[in-house]
C-alpha positions in Angstrom: 126.7 102.4 77.9 123.5 100.4 77.7 125.0 98.3 80.5 124.4 101.2 82.9 120.7 101.2 82.4 120.0 98.5 85.0 122.2 100.5 87.5 119.7 103.3 87.3 117.2 101.1 89.1 119.7 99.2 91.1 120.9 102.2 93.0 117.8 103.3 94.8 116.5 99.6 95.1 119.8 98.8 96.9 119.0 101.8 99.1 115.7 100.5 99.9 116.8 97.1 100.8 119.6 98.3 103.0 117.6 100.9 104.8 114.6 98.8 105.4 116.5 95.6 106.4 119.6 97.2 108.0 117.9 97.9 111.4 118.5 100.7 113.8 122.4 100.7 113.3 121.7 102.8 110.3 119.5 105.4 111.9 122.3 107.9 112.1 123.3 107.8 108.5 120.3 106.2 106.7 118.9 109.5 105.4 122.3 110.5 103.8 122.6 107.0 102.3 119.2 107.2 100.7 119.9 110.7 99.4 123.4 109.6 98.0 122.0 106.6 96.1 119.1 108.7 94.6 121.8 111.2 93.5 123.9 108.4 92.0 120.9 107.4 90.0 120.6 110.8 88.7 124.4 111.0 87.9 124.0 107.8 85.9 121.1 109.3 84.1 123.2 112.4 83.0 126.0 110.2 81.9 123.5 108.1 79.7 121.7 111.3 78.5 125.2 112.7 77.4 126.0 109.6 75.5 122.6 109.7 73.8 123.1 113.2 72.6 126.1 112.0 70.8 124.1 109.7 68.5 121.8 110.5 65.5 118.2 110.9 66.5 117.1 107.6 64.9 119.8 105.7 66.7 119.3 106.8 70.2 117.1 104.0 71.5 119.0 101.2 73.3 118.0 98.1 75.2 119.6 96.0 77.9 118.4 92.4 78.3 119.0 91.1 81.8 117.4 87.6 81.8 114.3 85.6 80.6 111.7 86.0 83.3 109.1 83.5 82.0 110.4 81.4 79.2 107.4 79.2 78.3 106.5 77.9 74.9 104.2 80.5 73.3 104.7 83.0 76.2 108.0 84.8 76.4 108.5 87.4 79.2 111.9 89.0 79.5 113.4 91.5 82.0 114.7 94.0 79.3 115.1 97.7 79.6 114.5 100.2 76.9 116.1 103.7 77.1 115.0 106.1 74.3 114.1 109.8 74.3 110.8 109.4 76.1 112.1 107.2 78.9 115.3 109.4 79.3 113.0 112.4 79.9 111.4 110.6 82.7 114.7 109.2 84.1 116.1 112.7 84.4 112.9 114.1 85.9 112.4 111.3 88.4 116.0 111.1 89.6 116.7 114.8 89.4 113.6 116.1 91.2 113.5 112.9 93.4 117.1 113.7 94.6 116.2 117.2 95.5 113.1 115.9 97.5 115.4 113.4 99.3 117.7 116.3 100.2 114.8 118.5 101.4 113.5 115.4 103.5 116.8 115.4 105.4 115.7 118.8 107.1 112.0 118.1 107.0 112.0 114.7 108.7 115.0 115.6 111.1 113.0 114.9 114.2 111.1 111.9 113.1 112.3 108.7 114.9 111.6 106.6 111.8 113.3 108.8 109.3 115.5 105.7 108.2 112.5 103.9 107.1 111.0 106.9 105.4 114.0 107.2 103.2 114.0 103.5 102.5 110.4 104.0 101.2 111.4 107.0 99.1 114.1 105.0 97.5 111.7 102.1 96.8 109.4 104.7 95.2 112.1 105.9 92.8 113.2 102.4 92.0 109.6 101.3 91.1 109.0 104.4 89.0 112.2 104.0 87.1 111.4 100.4 86.5 108.0 101.5 85.1 109.5 103.9 82.6 112.4 101.8 81.6 110.6 98.5 81.0 110.7 97.2 77.4 107.3 95.4 77.7 104.0 96.0 79.2 104.3 93.1 81.6 107.5 94.4 83.2 105.9 97.9 83.1 103.1 96.4 85.3 105.7 95.3 87.9 106.8 98.8 88.3 103.3 100.0 88.2 102.3 97.8 91.1 105.6 98.8 92.9 104.6 102.5 92.7 101.4 101.6 94.2 102.8 99.8 97.1 105.4 102.6 97.8 102.7 105.2 97.6 100.6 103.1 100.2 103.6 103.0 102.5 104.4 106.7 102.2 100.9 108.2 102.3 100.2 106.2 105.5 103.7 106.7 107.0 102.3 108.4 109.9 99.9 105.5 110.5 99.2 106.5 114.2 96.9 109.1 112.7 93.6 107.4 111.6 93.2 109.9 108.8 96.6 108.8 107.3 95.9 105.2 107.6 92.5 105.7 106.0 94.0 107.8 103.1 96.7 105.2 102.4 94.0 102.4 102.2 91.8 104.7 100.0 94.7 105.3 97.4 95.5 101.7 97.5 92.0 100.5 96.8 91.2 103.2 94.1 94.3 102.4 92.3 93.4 98.7 92.3 90.5 99.6 90.0 92.7 101.3 87.6 95.3 98.3 87.8 92.5 96.0 86.8 92.3 98.0 83.6 96.1 97.7 82.9 96.0 93.9 83.5 93.0 93.4 81.2 94.8 95.5 78.5 97.9 93.3 78.8 95.8 90.2 78.3 94.0 91.7 75.3 97.4 92.5 73.8 98.7 89.1 74.2 95.5 87.5 72.7 95.6 90.1 69.8 99.4 90.3 69.1 100.9 87.2 70.7 103.2 89.5 72.7 103.2 92.4 75.1 106.6 93.9 74.1 106.4 97.6 73.1 107.9 97.4 69.6 105.9 94.5 68.1 102.8 95.6 69.7 103.0 99.4 68.7 104.3 98.4 65.2 101.5 96.0 64.6 98.7 98.2 65.9 97.4 99.3 62.6 96.9 95.6 61.6 94.5 94.8 64.5 90.8 95.5 64.4 89.6 98.9 65.7 87.3 97.2 68.1 90.0 95.4 69.9 92.3 98.4 69.9 89.4 100.5 71.4 89.0 98.1 74.2 92.8 98.0 74.8 92.8 101.9 74.7 90.0 102.2 77.1 91.6 99.8 79.6 94.9 101.7 79.3 93.0 104.8 80.1 91.4 103.4 83.1 94.7 102.4 84.3 95.9 106.0 83.7 92.8 107.4 85.5 93.8 105.5 88.7 97.5 106.4 88.9 97.0 110.0 87.6 94.0 110.8 89.6 91.7 111.5 86.7 87.9 111.4 86.6 86.4 109.1 87.8 89.3 107.7 89.9 90.4 111.0 91.2 89.0 110.8 94.8 92.3 109.5 96.5 94.5 112.5 95.6 93.2 115.0 98.1 93.4 112.5 101.0 97.0 111.6 100.0 98.1 114.9 101.6 98.0 113.0 105.0 101.5 111.8 104.2 104.6 114.0 105.0 104.8 116.8 102.6 108.0 115.5 100.7 105.7 112.6 99.7 103.2 115.0 98.3 105.9 116.6 96.2 107.3 113.3 95.0 103.8 111.9 94.1 102.6 115.0 92.4 105.8 116.1 90.6 108.1 113.2 89.7 106.5 109.8 90.2 103.0 108.5 90.5 100.6 110.9 88.9 102.9 111.2 85.9 102.7 107.5 85.2 99.4 107.6 83.6 100.5 110.3 81.1 103.5 108.2 80.3 101.4 105.1 79.7 99.1 106.9 77.1 102.0 108.6 75.3 104.0 105.4 75.2 100.9 103.6 73.8 100.3 106.3 71.2 100.1 104.0 68.3 97.3 102.2 69.9 95.3 105.3 70.5 96.1 106.6 67.0 94.4 103.6 65.6 91.5 103.8 67.9 89.9 107.3 67.5 86.9 106.5 69.9 89.3 105.7 72.7 91.4 108.8 71.9 88.3 110.9 72.1 87.5 109.5 75.6 91.0 110.4 76.6 90.5 114.0 75.6 87.1 114.2 77.4 88.5 112.8 80.6 91.4 115.3 80.5 89.1 118.3 79.8 86.6 117.4 82.5 89.4 116.7 85.1 91.3 119.9 84.5 88.0 121.8 85.3 87.3 119.5 88.1 90.5 119.9 89.8 90.7 123.6 89.2 87.2 124.2 90.8 88.1 122.0 93.8 91.3 123.9 94.3 89.4 127.3 94.6 87.5 126.3 97.7 90.3 124.6 99.8 91.8 126.5 102.9 94.3 123.5 103.4 97.3 124.7 101.4 98.3 121.2 100.5 94.7 120.2 99.4 94.5 123.3 97.3 97.8 122.3 95.5 96.3 118.8 95.2 93.4 120.2 93.3 96.0 122.0 91.2 97.8 118.9 90.3 94.7 117.1 89.3 93.9 120.0 87.0 97.4 120.2 85.5 97.5 116.5 84.9 94.1 116.9 83.2 95.9 119.3 80.7 98.5 116.6 80.1 95.9 113.9 79.5 94.0 116.2 77.2 97.2 116.9 75.2 97.9 113.1 75.1 94.3 112.5 73.8 95.0 114.8 70.9 97.4 112.4 69.4 100.6 113.4 67.5 99.4 117.2 67.8 99.7 117.0 71.5 101.9 114.1 72.7 105.1 116.1 72.9 103.3 119.0 74.7 101.9 116.7 77.2 105.3 115.5 78.1 106.7 119.1 78.0 104.1 120.4 80.4 104.8 117.2 82.6 108.4 118.1 82.8 107.8 121.9 83.5 105.2 120.9 86.0 107.6 118.7 87.7 109.7 121.8 88.6 107.1 124.2 89.7 104.8 121.8 91.4 107.7 120.2 93.4 108.7 123.7 94.3 105.3 124.7 95.4 104.9 121.7 97.6 108.2 122.0 99.2 107.4 125.7 99.6 104.2 124.6 101.4 106.2 122.2 103.5 108.6 125.0 104.4 105.6 127.2 105.5 104.3 124.2 107.6 107.7 123.7 109.1 107.8 127.3 110.3 104.1 127.3 111.5 104.0 124.2 113.7 102.5 122.1 110.9 99.5 124.4 110.5 97.9 123.8 107.1 95.0 126.3 107.1 95.8 129.3 105.0 93.2 131.4 107.0 95.8 131.2 109.9 98.7 132.4 107.8 99.1 135.9 106.5 102.2 138.2 106.1 104.7 135.3 105.9 106.8 137.0 103.2 108.7 138.9 105.7 109.3 136.1 108.0 110.3 133.5 105.2 111.8 135.5 102.3 113.4 132.5 100.6 110.2 130.5 100.7 108.2 133.4 99.5 110.5 134.1 96.5 110.7 130.4 95.4 107.1 129.7 96.0 106.1 133.0 94.2 108.2 131.9 91.1 106.4 128.6 91.1 103.1 130.4 91.3 104.0 132.6 88.4 105.0 129.5 86.4 101.9 127.6 87.0 99.6 130.3 86.1 101.4 130.9 82.8 103.1 134.2 83.5 104.9 135.3 80.3 108.5 134.0 80.1 108.2 131.4 82.8 107.9 127.7 82.3 104.2 127.2 82.4 103.7 129.9 79.8 105.5 128.0 77.2 104.1 124.4 77.9 100.5 125.1 78.9 99.9 127.6 76.0 101.2 124.9 73.6 98.4 122.5 75.0 95.8 125.1 74.4 96.9 125.8 70.9 97.1 122.0 70.2 93.4 121.8 71.6 92.1 124.4 69.1 94.2 122.7 66.3 92.1 119.5 66.7 89.6 121.2 64.5 85.9 121.4 64.3 83.4 121.7 67.2 85.6 119.3 69.2 88.6 121.7 69.0 86.6 124.6 70.1 85.1 122.8 73.0 88.5 121.5 74.1 90.3 124.8 73.5 87.5 126.6 75.4 87.8 124.2 78.4 91.6 124.7 78.5 91.3 128.5 78.4 88.6 128.4 81.2 91.0 126.2 83.3 93.8 128.8 82.8 91.6 131.5 84.2 90.5 129.4 87.2 94.1 128.4 87.8 95.1 132.1 88.0 92.3 132.6 90.5 93.0 129.8 93.0 96.7 130.1 92.9 96.5 134.0 93.5 94.2 133.1 96.3 96.8 130.7 97.8 99.6 133.3 97.4 97.6 136.2 99.0 96.4 134.1 101.9 99.8 132.8 102.8 102.2 135.5 102.3 100.3 138.8 102.2 98.1 140.7 104.5 98.2 140.8 108.3 99.3 137.8 110.3 96.3 135.6 111.5 98.0 132.8 113.4 96.8 132.2 116.9 98.0 129.9 119.7 97.0 126.2 119.4 94.9 124.3 122.0 98.2 123.8 124.1 98.8 127.5 124.0 101.8 127.3 121.7 102.0 130.2 119.2 103.7 129.7 116.0 107.0 131.5 115.5 107.4 131.6 111.7 111.0 131.4 110.5 112.9 130.5 107.4 113.7 126.8 106.9 117.4 125.6 107.0 119.6 125.4 104.0 119.1 121.8 103.4 115.4 122.6 102.6 115.8 125.9 100.9 118.6 124.8 98.5 116.3 122.3 96.7 113.6 124.9 96.5 115.9 127.5 94.9 117.0 124.9 92.3 113.4 124.0 91.4 112.6 127.7 91.2 115.4 128.1 88.6 113.7 125.3 86.7 110.3 126.9 87.0 111.7 130.0 85.4 113.8 128.8 82.6 112.9 125.2 81.6 110.0 126.1 79.4 111.9 128.7 77.4 115.0 126.5 77.2 112.8 123.7 75.6 111.1 126.0 73.3 114.2 127.5 71.7 114.5 126.1 68.2 111.7 123.7 69.1 114.4 121.6 70.6 112.0 119.5 72.8 109.8 118.7 69.8 112.9 117.5 67.9 114.0 115.6 71.0 110.8 113.5 71.3 109.6 113.3 67.8 111.4 110.2 66.7 109.6 108.3 69.5 106.2 110.0 69.8 105.7 111.5 66.3 104.4 115.0 65.7 101.8 116.8 63.7 101.1 120.4 63.5 97.3 120.3 63.0 95.3 123.1 61.5 94.2 125.6 64.1 91.3 128.1 63.3 93.0 130.3 66.0 96.4 131.8 65.6 99.0 131.2 68.3 99.0 135.0 69.0 95.3 135.0 69.6 95.6 132.1 72.0 98.4 133.9 73.9 96.5 137.1 74.2 93.3 135.3 75.3 95.2 133.3 77.8 96.9 136.4 79.2 93.6 138.3 79.4 92.1 135.4 81.4 95.0 135.2 83.6 94.7 138.8 84.5 90.9 138.4 85.1 91.3 135.3 87.4 94.1 136.9 89.4 92.2 140.1 89.6 89.1 138.5 91.0 91.3 136.6 93.6 92.9 139.9 94.6 89.6 141.7 94.9 88.3 139.0 97.2 91.3 138.2 99.3 93.8 141.2 98.8 91.5 144.1 99.3 89.4 142.6 102.0 90.4 140.9 105.3 90.6 137.3 105.3 88.0 135.7 107.7 89.2 133.4 110.3 86.4 131.0 109.5 85.4 130.5 105.9 81.9 131.9 105.0 79.1 129.4 104.0 79.4 130.4 100.4 77.4 129.4 97.4 76.2 125.9 96.5 79.1 125.4 94.2 81.5 126.6 96.9 80.2 124.1 99.5 80.2 121.4 96.9 83.9 122.3 95.9 84.9 122.1 99.6 83.5 118.5 99.7 85.5 117.8 96.4 82.4 118.3 94.3 80.8 115.4 96.2 83.0 112.8 94.8 83.3 111.0 98.0 79.5 111.3 98.5 79.0 109.9 95.0 81.3 107.0 95.7 79.6 106.3 99.0 76.1 106.3 97.5 77.0 104.3 94.3 79.8 102.1 95.4 79.6 101.7 99.2 75.8 101.7 99.7 75.4 99.9 96.3 77.9 97.3 97.5 76.1 97.0 100.8 72.8 96.4 99.0 74.4 93.9 96.6 75.9 92.0 99.6 72.6 91.9 101.4 71.0 90.6 98.3 73.6 88.0 97.9 73.3 86.9 101.5 69.5 86.7 101.1 69.9 84.5 98.0 72.6 82.4 99.9 70.3 81.9 102.8 67.0 81.3 101.0 67.9 79.7 97.7 71.2 78.1 98.1 70.9 77.1 101.7 67.2 76.2 101.0 68.2 73.8 98.4 71.1 72.3 100.5 69.2 72.1 103.7 66.0 70.9 101.9 67.9 68.2 100.1 69.5 67.1 103.4 66.0 67.1 105.2 64.4 65.1 102.4 67.1 62.5 102.5 67.0 62.4 106.3 63.2 62.1 106.4 63.2 59.3 103.7 66.0 57.5 105.8 63.9 57.8 108.9 60.9 56.2 107.3 62.9 53.5 105.6 64.6 52.8 108.9 61.2 51.6 110.3 61.2 48.7 108.0 64.4 47.3 109.7 62.7 46.8 113.2 64.5 43.5 114.0 61.3 41.4 114.4 61.2 38.1 112.3 57.4 38.2 111.9 57.8 41.6 110.2 60.3 40.4 107.7 58.1 37.3 107.1 55.1 39.5 106.3 57.2 41.6 104.0 58.5 38.6 102.2 54.9 37.2 101.8 53.6 40.5 100.7 56.4 40.9 98.1 55.8 37.3 96.8 52.1 38.1 96.6 52.7 41.0 94.5 55.0 39.2 92.2 52.4 36.3 91.7 49.7 38.9 91.0 51.7 40.8 88.4 52.6 37.4 86.7 49.0 36.3 86.5 48.0 39.8 85.3 50.5 39.8 82.4 49.4 36.2 81.3 45.9 37.3 81.3 46.7 40.3 79.0 
């Protein structure tokens, strides 16, 4: 069965190659070809998953060696794939949710003349992400890592005729290059420390390396994760990435790009376990980001950007859990999977709303859509209940486990992290209730656009609603299914390890506190937006609200510190170049030129001058000789 592993990647990669190189002759069928090959990869994943279930827990990891990539003395890089419980979880998520997004895109992109190219990029995205999670070593993982970056650039900027989309794609690409430098440095440090970058020898030898080196490697891996998973301080690209078509947002936020950083940290768990300082920084980054993203989501009137802030926050929960070590690794991945269901469903629901509202994204111009779009309302509503942690739905099981694990960290650190996670839950209930009310409840608020075209909201076609229904089912049942008999814990424990921790707060207390805060957050949102009319133009608001509308000034900070700082640095370097470097070069040239000009006067072509020079030279020699004899 291990011979099928490469086919998981080959299927969407073949689709990308055919669709991008096949030309216009494939325009009529390209979208179905791309969807079929994504579905084929999912079927292969299910087959491999079934085979894995038939083996003992300790014997489920298999590898497939294709060829030696760089066979050099002292440096061996192989193209080898590793399929274990962790990578299998990602394979099923990527291909399953990815295939549903492909199917949804058939309807969403129906009238786009470049639809074939779009599906080629989607297939490329899936292939790159599968390579990332199936790689057996960090260098091959880096290839998939960069492939994901390329595909995200192509898809975010797919409508490049819009300056905002082109700018967003460049921004995502450049910010991620900063994180990618962290991964490349980490791989170099691994090779100099362990003599290899393959997972098994590196992770098994982590305890034998010095803590300082492991801390450096861990921090560089975290930097890489911050870029791909939009965590502080490399989070600024995620909101702008909403300029791409909505299926792209669903794919990035639910199944591919932003989950890569969480995978990297959990896969490298042995390194972080042996480097407690790096592990602490991971938890701090996760806690800060989960609050950062939640606050940003509270102030957005653009439905997709509100969900983008939500993704940033939910990935923050996962990073926080991953930073807790064996206490939280499994729950980070569990929340990642449940989040894949409800966040994909929420984004596809947002796309369905936009599809029926002439691509309007401002929630202040929605209202009352539940009667016009009943399927979208129900599926989006189930995703909403799942993400806020409503009892019995997926988010309730996965996010509560992270909060419990945060308290189980113990000491002041546990209280701080657990408190931040609880506060994040309350804010999540607030901003998601706000989205729900502004979109589906109240009076209709839409108006004709500048051309006089008034939206006529209607339900999306079946090719779009069917994926939404499937994702809604996962949003409802996935968390409970994983929790029965701790089956998800038992599934991942052989790869990630697991520890219970000693929480000063009981699980029941955490659950009650979370539910109380859920009610408080949702209640405040209802009081503000359900009991009062939604204004057509957002009021000025408090200083915090205005800052949140500007993404808590993250772009302003980057502009002042990086852009202006870079400009000042460039001007300084230009000044040094002109005054010092050019001064030395030009001064040397002028000195040589001046000396040459003066020496040239001695060669005037007159015999009498040469005779005088010779006489003068002879006189000097005679004088020096006489002087030396006299002495």
